N, C-alpha and C positions, 0 to 999 in steps of 0.2 A: 494321479498315481501312475507310475510307469508300469506298462503291461509287459512284463518280462517272463511270465510263467510258462508261455508256450515257446518263446523264441530263445531260451537261454543258450542253447548250443549254437545259435545262429548269430549271436551278438559278439562282435569283437570290439572291445572298448578301446578308447584312445590311449589307455594306460599301458597298452602293449608296446608302445614306442615312446621315446622321449621327444619332447618338443625341440624343434630346430631353433637356431639363434634368431634373435630379433635384430635386423640390420636396417635401421631407419636411414632415410636419404641424407639427413643432417644430424650430427651429434654436437650439441653445444657444450655439454658437460660430461666428458668421458670418465671423470673421477667420481668419487663419493665423498660426502653426501650429495644427493641430488633430488630427494623427494620433498622434504619440507623446506629445504634451503640448500644453497651451494656453499662451498668454502668461501667464495667471494662475498657472500652475504653475512657470514658469521660475525664479522667485526661489528656491523650495525646491530645485529641481534644482541650481541654481548652488551652493547651500550644501553639497551633498553631493559635488561633484566632487573635493574633496580629502580625502574621508572614506572609509575602507575599508568595504566591498569595492569601492565604486563608483570610487574613485580609480584602482585598477588597471584597471578597465574603461575609464575615460577615457584612460588612457595608451595603451591599445590603439587607441582611437578616434583619438587624435592620430597614432599611427604609421601607421594606415591612411589617414588624411587626407593624409599627406605622401608616400604611395606613388604609383605611376603604373602604367599598363597600356595596352597597345594594345587595339584592338577588331576584330581580324581574325577573331574567332570568337565563338560564343555564350559560351564559357567565359571568354575574355578580357573580353568586355563585362560579364559578371557581376561580375568583379573591379572593373571601372570603376564599376559602379553602387554597389558598396560603398564605393569611394573617394569618389564624389560625395556619398553619404549622410554619410560621416564628415566630409568637408570642410564640408558644410552645417551639421552639428551643432556643429563647432568654431566656425564663423563666427557661429552664433547666440549662443553664450555668450562668444565673444571672448577666451578665455584659453587658455594652454597648460597642461600638467599641473602646472606649478609655481605656477599661479595668476597669472602675469604676463599683462598685456594684450597681445594680438597687435599686432605692429608693422604699419604701413601696408603694407609690402612683403609680409608674411605674409598679411594680409587679401586683398590684390590677387591673390597667387598662388593661394590657395585658391579664391577666387571665380571667377577665370578658368578654373581647371581644372574646377570643378564645372559651370559653364555650358557649357564645351566638351564635357564628357562627356554632358551632357543634350542638347546640340544635335546631337551626332554618334552618338547611341546607335543600335544595330541595332534596326530596327522590324519585322523579319521573323522568321518561325520557321524552324528548320532543316528542317522538313518537316511534312506534315500527315497522314501515314499511320501514325503511331506515337504512342501516348500519351506516350512518353518525350520527344517533341519539345516538349511543353508545359512541361517543367520549367524550363529556363533562361529562356525568355521570361517566364514567370510570376514567377520570382524577381527578374529584372531589373526588371520593371514595379513590383514592390513597393518595391524600394530606390530606384529613380529617382523614384517618386511621393513618397516620404518626403523625398528630397533637395529636390525642387521645393517641397514644403510648408514645409520649414525655411528655404530660401533666401527664399521669399516672405515668411515671417514675420519674417525678419531685415531686410526692406526691400531685398533684393538682387534686381533683376530676373532672372527665370529663364525660359528657353524651355520651352513646354509642348507644342510640336508633336510631338516624339518620343513623349511619353507618350500623347498622343491617338492617334497612329498605331499604336503597339504595342498599346494597349488594344483598338482596333478589330480589329487582326489577330487577337488572341486570341479576341475575341468572335465574329468572323466564322467562325473555324475551329471553335469549340466549338458554334456554332449555325448552321444554314444552312437554306435553303428547298429542299424537294424536292417537285416536282409541285404547287407552290402551298401546301405545308404546312411550317411551321417544325419542325425536329427537332433532337435532341441529336446531337453527334458520337458515333457508336456505339462508337468505340474508346476513349473516355474511361472508365477504371475509376473506382470510387467515390472513392479518394483523389486521383486526378488531377482530378476535378471540383472537389473542395474546394481543390486547388491553384490552379486557374484562378479559382474564386470568390473566394479571398482576394486574388488579384492585381487582379481587376476591382473588388472592393470597395475596396481601398486606392486605386486610381486614381480611383474615384468621390469619395473624400474630398478628393483634391487638385484635381479638376476637376468639382465637382458640377454646374456649368452645362451639362455635356455628357454626363452620366452616367446618364440615365434607363434605358437598356437595360442598362448595366453593373451598376447596383445591383440591378435586377430579377433578373438572372442570379445575382449573388452571393447575395442573400438567399434566393431560392427553392431554389437548389441546395444551399446549406448546410443549410437547414431540412429538405429532403427526404432528402438523403443521410444526414445524421447521425441524424435521428429517425424515419425510416421504413425506410431500407435497412440501416442499420448498428447500430441499438440500439433498445431499447424506452424511450421517454421516461418511462414511469411507474415504472421500477425501475432498479436498477443492473445493467445487462446488459453493460457493457463496450462494445467496438467490434468488430464482427464481423471486420474485416480484421486485428485484433490490435493489440497495443500499439505495434509499430514503425510501422505505417501511421497509427495515431492520432497518434503523436508527429510523424510526418512531415507529416501534414495540418495539425495544429494550429500548427506553427511558421510556416506560411504564412497563418494566420488571425488570430493574436493581435494583429498590428499593426492590422489592420482592426477587430477588436473594440475595441481601445483607442480608435481614432479615432471609431468610432460612438458610444462612450460620451461622448466630448468634444463631438461635433458635434450629436447630436440628443438625448442623454440617454435616459432610460427611457421609450420610447414603443413603441406597437404600431401599425405601419402596414401597409397592404395592398400587396403586391408582385405584379406580373404575371409569370407564367412565360413567358419569350420563346420557349419551345419547345412551343407548343400549349396552354398554359394548365392542364394537369393538376396542376401543382405550385403554382399561384397560391394565396396564403394571406395572412392577417393574421399578421404575425411580429413578435415582440418583439425589441428590441435585444439581440444575443447576450450582451453583458456582464452584463445583468440577468436573462437567461433562466435560471431555476433548474434547468432540465433539464440545463444544462451542468455544474452542480455535481456531479451524479451521475457524469459522465464524469471530471471533475477528481479526484473522490475515488477513483474506480477506478484511474486511472493513478498517483495519488500513493501509493497502497498498493502497487502493483506496482513496487517499486524496491528495489534492493540498498542496503546501507549506504553505498556510495560514490556513490549517486545515479544509477547506470546501470540500464537495464532488464534484467531477467534474460532469458537466451536461451530464451524460450518462444514457441510459435506461430511467427510469422514474424520474430522479432527476432534480429538478429546479435549475437554475443558482443561485449561492450564498447560496446553502443549507448548513447549519451547519453540522459539523462532528458528528458522532455517539457518544453517551454517554457510554463509557466503563470504566469510572473512577474506579469502584470497582475492576476491574480485573488488574489494573496496578501493583498490588503487585506481580502478576505472570509474567507480562511482561510489562515494562513501555511503550512500543510501542502501547499498547492497549488503551492509553489515550492521547488525543490531547487537547490543550487549547480550550476553548469554545468560538466560535464566537457569536456575538449578534444574538438574535432571533433563537437560536438553538432548543428551545423546548417551547411548551405551558405550560409545567409543570415548577414549580419553583425549579430549580435544585441545587441552591447554597448550601442548607443544606446538600445535598448528597455529593457535592464536598468537602465541609469542613470535613464531617464525614469520607470520604474515604481517605482524605489526599494525593491524588495522585498528583505527580508532572508531569506537561505536558511533554510528550516526545519531543525531539528536531526534527528538520526536518529529513525526511527520507534520507539516504545517496544516492549519485548518483549511477546509475547502472541499472540493469534490474531485473524486477520481472515478472515471467511468472506463472500465475495461470491458467494453461491450461484447467483443468476441469471446472473452473468457467468462462472461456472465456475471461480472462483479461490479456493483454500483456502491461506492463507498462515500459516505458523508462524514466529515470530521469537524468538530467544533474546536474552540480554543480552550486554553487551560483556565481561563476565567470562569468558564461554564462547565467544568467537569471533564474536559477532553472527551466530548461525545464521539463515539464511534458507532455509526449506524450503517448496516450492510444489507443490501438487497441482493438476492440471487436471481438471476435470469439466465440460466445456463442452457446452452443448446449445442447441437452438433457434436464436434469432437470434444468440447469442453464439458459434456454431460456424461456422467457415469451412473449407471443404475445398479451397480453390483453391491453397493453398500447400504441398500435399503433407505437411502436418503431421498427426500423430495427436494428438488432444487428449483421448482417452478414457483417463483415469486414468494419465497419465504424470506424472513428477515431476522436480524439480530441487532440488539442494542446494548452497548457498553458505555458506562459513564462513571465518573468518580472512582475509578479503579475496580468496578464490579460489573459482572454480567447482569443486566436488568431484564431484557426481553430475550428469551431463549429460542434458538432454532433447534431442529432435531438433534438429539444426542447420539453419540456413537457407541460408547461404553467399550465394546470390543466385539469382534465377530461372534465369539462364542456366547456372549451375554447380551446380545442386542435385543433379545425378546424381553429383557427386563424393563425396557422403556416402550412407550407406545410407538406404533408405526408412524412413519413420516406424515401420513395424512392427518394425524392428530396434533400437528404443530402449526407453525406460523404460515399456513397457507389458507387460502379461501376454500372452505368446504362446500361442495355441491351435493345436496341431499345427504349430508352427514359424512361425505367421503372426500378425501383429497386426491391428488393425482396418484396413479398406480406407481408403486416402486418397482414393479416387475417389467415395465416397459418405459422407454425414454419418452418423456414429455418435453416438447420444445417450449422454450421460453426465450424472450428477446428483450434486451435493454433498448429502449428508444433513445431519441436524442436527449442527452443530458446537458445541462449548462450551469454556469455559475456567474452571477453578477453580484454586485455589492449587496450583502444582506440576504441573498437567496442562493441556496444550492438545490437544484431540482433534477429529478430523473424519473423514469417510469419503466415498468416491466410489464410485458404483455405475454399471455399464455392462453391455452385453451385445453380444457379437459371436461369430461362428463357433459358434453354437448353445450358447454357454456364458454363464452369469450370473457376473459378477465384482463383488465387493464388497471394496474396499480401505480398511482402517481404518489410521489413522496417529495417533500421539501423540508429542508432545514433552514429555518428563518432566524437570522441574527445569532447564529451559533447556539440557540437555546431551545427552540420549539420545533418538534417534528410533526408535520401535518401530513396525514395520509388520506388519499382519495381513491376509492376503489370503484371502478365503473364495470358493472356486471351485466351481461346481456345473454339471453337465451331465447330460443323459439317457443318455449313453453314455460309454465310456472316451475320454479325451483325453490328449494329452501337453501338460501345462501347463509353461510356462517362466517362472520369475521371473528378471528381469535387472536389472543395475545397471551403467550406463556410468560408470565412474570416470575422472576426468581424470588418468590416468597417461600423459602423452605420452611416446612413445619418445624424443623429443629432449630432454625436460626433466623426466622423472619415471620412475616404475617401478611395477611391480605385484609384490607378494609373496603367493603363495597361502597360505591357511590350509587345509591338507588336509581335505577333507570338509566344510568349513564356509563358506569365503568367501575373503576376501583383504584386503590392505592396499594402497591406492594412495598413492603420493606424487606430489604435483603439481609445478608449476613452482617453487613456494616450499616452505619446510620445513613443509608442511601434510600431514597424513595423514588418510585416510578409511579406517576399518575397517568392513567390511560382511560380515555373516554371515547365513545363511539356513538354515532347518530346515523339515521337513515331517513329518507323522505317519508313523511307521515308516520314517523316513529318506528321503533323496533317491534318485532313480533315476539321477541323473547330475549332475555338477558340473564345469564347465569354464570356462576363461578364454580368450577369443579376442582377437586384434588386429582392430580395426575402424577406421573413419575418422570424424572429426567435425570440424565447423568450428571454427576458432580466431579467426575474425574475418571481415570482409567479403572474400569471394572467396579465403579461405585455409582450409586444412584440414590435419590431421595425424593420425597414428595414436594410438589410445588403447586401453584395455583394457576389455572388457565381460565381466562375470561372469554366467554363465547356470546356473541350477539347474533341474533337470527332475524332474517327477513324473507318472507315468502312473496315472490313476484317473478315475472319473466325478465324484467329489467329493473335494476335498482342501483343505488349509490350508497356506499358506506363512507362516512366521514369520520376520521379519527384524529386524536391529538395525543401525543406522548410527550411527557415533560418529566425530566429527571432533576432531582434536587437532593441536597444533603439532609434537609429536615423540613418539617412543615412550616417553619417560621419564615420561609421565603415568600409566603403570601400569594400563592397561585389562586387567582379568582376564576371561577368557572360558572358559566350559564349555558343551559341547553334549551333555548326557546323553542316552543312548539308552533311552527309555522306550517300551514297546510301545504302539502306537496314538497316540502323542503327539509333538508338536513342542515342543522345550524349548530355551530360551536362558537361560543364567545368566551374569551379568556383574557387574563391580564396578569402581569407580574412587574412590580415596580411601575415605571412610567410607560411600559410597553403594553399596548392594547391590541389584541388579535381577534380576528373574525374569519370564519370559514363557512361557506354556504354551498350547497349542491342540490340539484334537482335532476329529474330524468329528462325532461324536455327543455329546449332552449326557450327561456322566458325571462321576465324581470325578476331579479333577486334583490330585495331591499331590506336593509336593517336600519331601523330608526336610530337617530343619534341620541346620546345621553351626555352626562356631564364630562365624560372622559373620551368618548369616541364619537366622531361626527357621523352623520348619516352616510352610509355607503350603499351604492346601488350599481348593479351590473345587469345588462341585458345579455344573458348567456346561459351557460349550463352549470358553471361552478366558479368559485374564486376563493382566494385566501388573501388576507391583507394584514399588515402590521402598521400601527400608528403610534407615534410618540406624543403622549399627552403633555409632557413638559414643554416641548418645542412646538407643539401643535402642528407637527408635520406628518404627512403620510410618508412612511419609510419605504415599504415594499408592497407590491401586489403581484399576484399571478392569476390571470383570468383564463378560463377554459371555454372555447367555442363562443366567444363573446364579440359583440360589435361595438360596445361602448361601456364606459365606466365613469361613475360620478362619485365625488367626495364632497360632502357638505352642500350638495345641490349644484356644485360646479363640475363641468365636464373635465375629465382628465384625459381621455383619449376616445377616438372613434375610428372606425374603419370606413373606407370608401368602396369596399367590395364585400367579400365573404367574411363571416365570423372567423376569429383567429384565437390561437393560444399565445398569450403574451405575458412576459414578466417585465416589470419595471421597478427600478430602484431610485428613490429620491433622497437617499440617506445623506448625500453630499450636496450642500447648498450650491456648489459650483457646477454640478453636473447631474444630468439624468442619464441613467444607463438602462439599456433594455435588451431583451432577447425575443425575437419572433420565432416561436417554436412550431414551425410549419411552413406551408407554401408562401411564396412571396406575396406582398400586399402593399397597397397604399394606405398609410396610417397617418392620422392627424393627432398631434399632441398640442395641448394648450400651453403656450409659453408667452408670458407678458413682454418679454424682451427678445430681440433677435439674437439667436445663438452666435457666438464667435466662431464656432466650428462644429461640424457634425462628421463623425467617423463611422463607417460601417454601412452607410446608406448609398444606394445607387445614385440618388439625387435628392435634393431637398429645397424647399422654398418656405419663406416666412412672410406672412402678411397679416396685419391687424390681429396679432395675438395668437395666430394659428400656425403651427409648424407642420408642413406636410412632408412626409418621408416616403420615398419609394424604396422598398426593401426587397432583397432577394430572399429565397427560402433559408430558414434557420440562420437568421442574421443577428449578429451581436453588434449593437450600435451604441454610441456614446455622444451625448450632446453637451458641449462645453458652453456654459452660460456666461461665466465671468472668471476665467482662469486666474487664480491667485489675486483676485480683487483688483485687477489692473484698471478697470473702469473707475474705481474709486480713488485712484492715486493721482497726485498732482504731478503729472508727467510734464517734463520740460524738454525742449529740443536740444539742450546743451549736451546731452548724454546719449550714448548708443551702445548696444550690445551686438557684437558680431561673433559668428562662429563659422568655422570652415574645417572640413567640408560639412555640408548639411544638405541631404541626409549623409550619415556616416555609418561605418560598420565596425571600426576598431576604436578610434579615438577622434575627438574633435577639439580644435584649438579655439578658446573663448577669449575674446578681447572686450574689455570695458574701457571706454574712452570718452573724453570730452570732444565734441565736434570742433573741427578747425575754425578758429576765429570766434568761437562762442564767447570767449572771455577777454577780448581785446588783446593787449600785449602780454597778458599772463600766459605762462606755459601750461597752466592748468587753472580751472576756475577757482576764484579766491575762496568760495565757500566750501571747497574740499577741506580746507584747513580745520582741524579739530573734529571732522566728521568721521564716522566709522562706516566701513563698507563690509557688507555681508553678501556672499554669493552662494546660492543654493540651487539645486536641481530637483524638480518636483515631477511626479507622475500625473496622470490625468485625474487622479482622485485627490490631488492636492497634498499627497504624502511626500515628504522629502526623501530622496534616494541618495543624495550626496550633498555634503556641505564642506566648504573650504575653510578649515580652522587654521589659526584663530582669526577672529575679525581683525581687519587692518584699519589703523587710524592714520590719517594724513596729518602732517604737521612738521614743525621744526623742532629739533632737539633743544630742550631748555633745561639741561641737567638731568641726572639720573639715567636710567636705561630701561628699555622696554623691548620685548621681543616681538611685539605686534605693531610696531610703528615703522613707517617708511620715512627716512629722514634725509638720505644722502643728497637728493636733488629733487627739484620739482618734477612731478610725474603727471602726465596726461593720459597714459595708456597703461592698463594692467593686463597681462596675458596669463591665461591658465590653460591647463590641458585636462580634459575629462576622458578617462578610460573607464568605461562602465565595468562593474563587477560581472564575472562570468554568468552569474545566476540571473542577472537582470534581463527581462524579456525585451524583445523588439517592441517598438511603439513610439508614441509621441510623448515628448518630455518638454518641460518649460524651465529655462534658465532664468533666474531672477537675481538681480543685483540691487541691493538697498544701499543708498548713500544718505545717511541722516534720515530726513523725512521724505526723500525722493526715491523712486524705484523705476527700474527698467526691466522688461521681460522679453525673452526671445524664445520662440518655438523651434524645437530641433527634433529631427526624426532619426531614431536609432534603428538600423537594420542589421541584424546579425548576418 
């Protein structure tokens, strides 16, 4: 609250003088419109008005333009500002959604209404002692400024007095003079400063001749709040107030960013801080400032398959995704389709103007944003589009002001539904309706979680992804206990949790999972002694089980409350597993499915001193084991799973009973691993954390998650290549690797089955350059003199040639269609035959797709029953 009651006579507000003109060093677009688009852009925009998805947006704009509203309140005038903006947008393009030109009466009615709303807008704030009073005036100023810009650009005279007065009202309340010194309004929180800055910046673009103070405020506050107070500009740290407030702030900034791009282009100008000068700086036009790319990338990764933001930190359930449409030209992933209720602003004119095509779903795999504290696992659409999110926030990425615990809490979404819930937000005024953060998905120590009143540091460790395994861990410490939470997504289906808990004295540790089994629309069915099954609002099931060495000391399910959306809450079920010890391990399994008919098989064997979970689904058989000390962990084989044994602290493994192949393993603090009595790996030094994938018969892939080591893998044949090792040797079935710390390595056993092919010397594949970074020329030829006097080998005739390019996993990345057949024309025609002359050489050019990563690839040419393969290295 502003403290003005003593100093009333001493305060001289900035409203006593008008702002000077804004004179940027460069002006690209001196005319109007210039905010959402320029006159030069209008032809392209007009062409997309009848093209999906923009045609549906334009229909909404048309409907809003033909609506009406009073202005008896801030809320009503916000509706009027959206109507004025929509009417001005329609008038500029002059057509209805069917593409018909507006009639004279339609033009007159829309123009009169837009001018009337601009002329009679509310130019005051609802109050000046609450940051919430800045919301509606800022949003109204943004939309009225764009309406004025569009009307002026369409050649329709428009009043500007209301915009000038409202902008000065906002500016005078956000900055004022106290005892002869200019200061910030002390009640403006970070996101509210950005709200006001976006509004004053947009007004500056509509009236630059009066905007000297407005633009200084906009640019200095945006620069300081975003890159000093809320994130680290040198790395991806997210936004300290969380994804909801970043989204809320950005939706008030993007129109200004678009307009700055059009008005001045890519320049760096000096801006004076109107509040004392401490934030004065030379600042680059935000659209071109690459520091924003880190924030766009952060928020684009934190999104569910439907485009909403997961309910983490301060985010409400069902919150719409952030509006980054203008930046999709730099990276399409920066824009997602717009869910309903995404913004209080009317955003469709911006979406049509930007012309951004929504990005598709994020690909399966792992995203580790360690500095931002976000660890994200995604499954594929065959298994419900799993979205599993661990929080490990620290430093500037951590905010304690919203009563959230962000120390190793987690969230799970699959099959279109939130299944395992993180702390709810509700709203600031109603937050006590839900349990405090310590009652959610954190490990409790003696019944309590980390304090929400002080920052608790948490860190994401080295995360990695290899075929069939996404793995990461979060470490934190509170209540005199060290907590390390390891998580893995196996084969896009199974989430395995390993919690390593240490303290100097005995503690009551609690593992908990808040499943979304609402009493009004779901249920919870306990699995005695192991866990339970939650059914959500839809036919989605979450099975969760937990184990600890020597068994649990307690397991119960309680009814608690959680948010279901903004200012709403309901009962749900929380599973709590207890263990009393100074050191212990919790072993957990989370499995999502559409119904119980998918046949999840569960066993919880009772082995002394060990935690064990045995599961299966279809042909996939899984096993996880953990213990406190490093020792032998052994599970006897059965009809579907061979005997598995590790000398270590913990491991997880997945086995395919159909192919009788071990698919993936991850071992913790282990020095050897056995499958069916046969050695899989051993170390020649200290125990290691190691992930291995055997899912591809042609390759073994691994990740050493820790210090460098000499490692021995059992391989019956000598590898054709090893990538990622400092050195390697193979003798008598043992492959010894020398690995550096945190090494990702790949062992190619038989690329593309070359060893099994009947290779003959008459053919060869050449490519130049190799390695290459843009393109490589590929030649397939018969060796000189290989076929006597023939210009090409006689058995070319009638044979088909296929040329394909494969990655190290044997997946094809490019194929030259169609297949080519050698021979002489004998009537008829065919587009896939080469007839004109004998051919001994075929030349091709490979230009990799921009999204293809650097690495080793194999070019394979098949001619009838013969084949030739060439290794090529692509370096971007």
